[in-house]
C-alpha positions in Angstrom: -178.3 -46.6 -120.6 -175.1 -46.1 -122.7 -171.8 -44.6 -121.5 -172.5 -41.6 -123.7 -175.4 -40.5 -121.5 -173.3 -40.7 -118.4 -170.6 -38.6 -120.1 -173.0 -36.0 -121.4 -174.6 -35.8 -117.9 -171.2 -35.3 -116.3 -170.2 -32.6 -118.8 -173.3 -30.5 -117.8 -171.4 -29.3 -114.8 -168.7 -27.6 -116.8 -165.9 -27.7 -119.3 -163.7 -30.7 -118.6 -160.7 -32.5 -120.1 -160.6 -36.3 -120.5 -158.4 -36.5 -117.4 -160.8 -34.4 -115.3 -163.7 -36.4 -116.6 -162.0 -39.7 -115.5 -161.5 -38.2 -112.0 -165.2 -37.2 -111.9 -166.2 -40.7 -112.9 -163.9 -42.2 -110.3 -165.3 -40.2 -107.3 -168.7 -38.9 -108.3 -170.3 -41.1 -111.0 -169.1 -44.5 -110.0 -172.1 -45.0 -107.8 -174.2 -45.4 -110.9 -171.8 -45.9 -113.8 -168.3 -47.3 -113.9 -165.9 -46.6 -116.8 -162.1 -46.8 -117.2 -160.2 -43.8 -118.7 -159.7 -45.5 -122.0 -163.4 -45.9 -122.5 -164.0 -42.3 -121.6 -161.4 -41.0 -124.1 -163.0 -43.2 -126.8 -166.5 -42.0 -126.0 -165.4 -38.3 -126.0 -164.0 -38.8 -129.5 -167.3 -40.4 -130.7 -169.5 -37.7 -129.1 -167.4 -34.9 -130.7 -167.6 -36.6 -134.1 -171.4 -36.8 -133.7 -171.6 -33.1 -132.7 -173.0 -33.9 -129.2 -170.0 -32.2 -127.6 -167.5 -29.7 -128.7 -163.9 -29.5 -127.8 -161.3 -26.8 -127.8 -157.5 -26.7 -127.2 -156.2 -25.1 -124.0 -152.6 -23.8 -124.2 -150.8 -24.4 -120.9 -147.5 -23.1 -119.7 -145.0 -25.6 -118.3 -147.5 -28.5 -119.1 -148.8 -30.2 -122.1 -151.7 -28.6 -123.8 -155.1 -30.2 -123.2 -158.5 -30.4 -124.9 -161.6 -29.6 -122.9 -165.2 -30.5 -123.8 -168.7 -29.0 -123.4 -172.1 -30.3 -124.3 -173.8 -28.9 -127.4 -177.5 -28.2 -128.0 -177.6 -31.5 -129.8 -176.1 -33.2 -126.7 -178.8 -31.7 -124.6 -181.4 -33.0 -127.0 -179.8 -36.4 -126.8 -180.1 -36.3 -123.0 -183.7 -35.1 -123.2 -184.6 -38.1 -125.4 -182.8 -40.4 -123.1 -184.6 -38.9 -120.0 -188.0 -39.4 -121.7 -187.4 -43.1 -122.6 -188.5 -45.8 -120.1 -185.7 -46.6 -117.7 -184.6 -50.2 -117.5 -185.1 -52.0 -114.1 -182.1 -52.0 -111.8 -180.2 -55.3 -112.2 -177.6 -56.7 -109.8 -174.8 -59.1 -110.5 -172.8 -59.6 -107.3 -170.2 -62.4 -106.9 -170.3 -62.0 -103.1 -174.0 -62.6 -103.0 -173.5 -65.8 -104.9 -170.9 -66.9 -102.3 -173.4 -66.2 -99.5 -176.1 -68.1 -101.4 -173.8 -71.2 -101.5 -172.2 -70.7 -98.0 -174.1 -73.7 -96.4 -171.9 -76.0 -98.5 -168.6 -74.0 -98.1 -166.1 -72.9 -95.5 -167.7 -69.7 -94.2 -164.5 -68.1 -93.0 -163.3 -66.6 -96.3 -166.9 -65.4 -97.1 -167.1 -63.7 -93.7 -163.7 -62.0 -94.4 -164.9 -60.8 -97.8 -168.2 -59.4 -96.2 -166.2 -57.5 -93.6 -163.8 -56.2 -96.3 -166.7 -55.0 -98.4 -168.3 -53.4 -95.3 -165.0 -51.5 -94.7 -165.0 -50.3 -98.3 -168.6 -49.2 -98.0 -167.7 -47.2 -94.8 -165.0 -45.3 -96.8 -167.5 -44.6 -99.6 -170.1 -43.4 -97.0 -167.6 -40.9 -95.6 -166.8 -39.7 -99.1 -170.5 -39.3 -100.0 -171.2 -37.4 -96.8 -168.3 -35.0 -97.5 -169.4 -34.5 -101.1 -173.0 -33.8 -100.0 -171.7 -31.2 -97.5 -169.6 -29.6 -100.2 -172.5 -29.5 -102.7 -175.0 -27.9 -100.3 -172.5 -25.3 -98.9 -174.1 -23.3 -96.1 -177.6 -24.7 -96.6 -179.0 -27.5 -94.6 -180.3 -30.5 -96.7 -184.0 -29.5 -96.6 -183.2 -26.0 -97.8 -180.8 -27.2 -100.5 -183.3 -29.7 -101.9 -185.8 -26.9 -102.1 -183.6 -24.0 -103.3 -180.2 -25.4 -104.4 -178.9 -24.5 -107.9 -178.0 -28.0 -109.1 -180.0 -30.6 -107.3 -179.3 -33.5 -109.8 -175.7 -34.3 -108.7 -176.9 -34.0 -105.0 -179.7 -36.5 -105.5 -177.4 -39.0 -107.3 -174.9 -38.7 -104.5 -177.6 -39.1 -101.9 -178.7 -42.3 -103.7 -175.1 -43.6 -103.6 -174.9 -42.8 -99.8 -178.1 -44.7 -99.1 -177.0 -47.7 -101.2 -173.7 -47.9 -99.5 -175.3 -47.7 -96.0 -177.7 -50.5 -96.9 -174.8 -52.5 -98.4 -172.6 -52.1 -95.3 -175.5 -53.0 -93.1 -176.2 -56.2 -95.0 -172.5 -57.2 -95.1 -172.1 -56.7 -91.3 -175.3 -58.5 -90.3 -174.7 -61.4 -92.7 -171.1 -61.8 -91.4 -172.5 -61.8 -87.9 -175.1 -64.5 -88.7 -172.4 -66.7 -90.3 -170.0 -66.2 -87.4 -172.6 -67.2 -84.9 -173.6 -70.3 -86.9 -169.9 -71.4 -87.0 -170.3 -72.6 -83.4 -173.2 -74.9 -84.4 -173.0 -78.1 -86.4 -174.3 -77.7 -90.0 -177.7 -79.2 -90.8 -175.9 -81.8 -92.9 -173.5 -82.8 -90.1 -176.4 -82.9 -87.6 -178.4 -85.2 -89.9 -175.4 -87.5 -90.4 -174.8 -87.6 -86.6 -178.4 -88.6 -86.0 -178.2 -91.3 -88.7 -175.1 -92.7 -87.0 -176.8 -93.0 -83.7 -179.9 -94.8 -85.1 -180.3 -98.5 -84.0 
């Protein structure tokens, strides 16, 4: 997936400026695609040049004017081609997982602290996703919204983010707990050295 497809998908919800799009990416799209504002502004310029989006100037009183963008038919066609293509498998590159992998040879204290810090971050994201889901479904319960809601796509991606963060938080907390419990025991290497020292 390229950034262009994430931008086009975000613009399906309405007419947005680059600033508004950056906010959307920060709070609504970051669970499946991360981009800094500079990347988004550059991508908007490319997409407009290629005719996949169209922009117009909005005159504002007491503020600088702004440009807002919408997806064109060509942009919809680009998204349709993207949706029809085979999706790449999910890949994960996580520095904290590497630290846990190596923890038997390291001081576990800073790793435990980082696991707990990430769990706290996940808890904040969980609260955000739960609030966003309530806002998206309005007066409907989830089952009714999934069956009858006007725009189910954003809801489903937000639901995916919620489930991912719940799993991530659970892993971080349980891993930290295992490491904390093991700190009271000698490591396998230390136990082995102790046995060798006692051998006749």
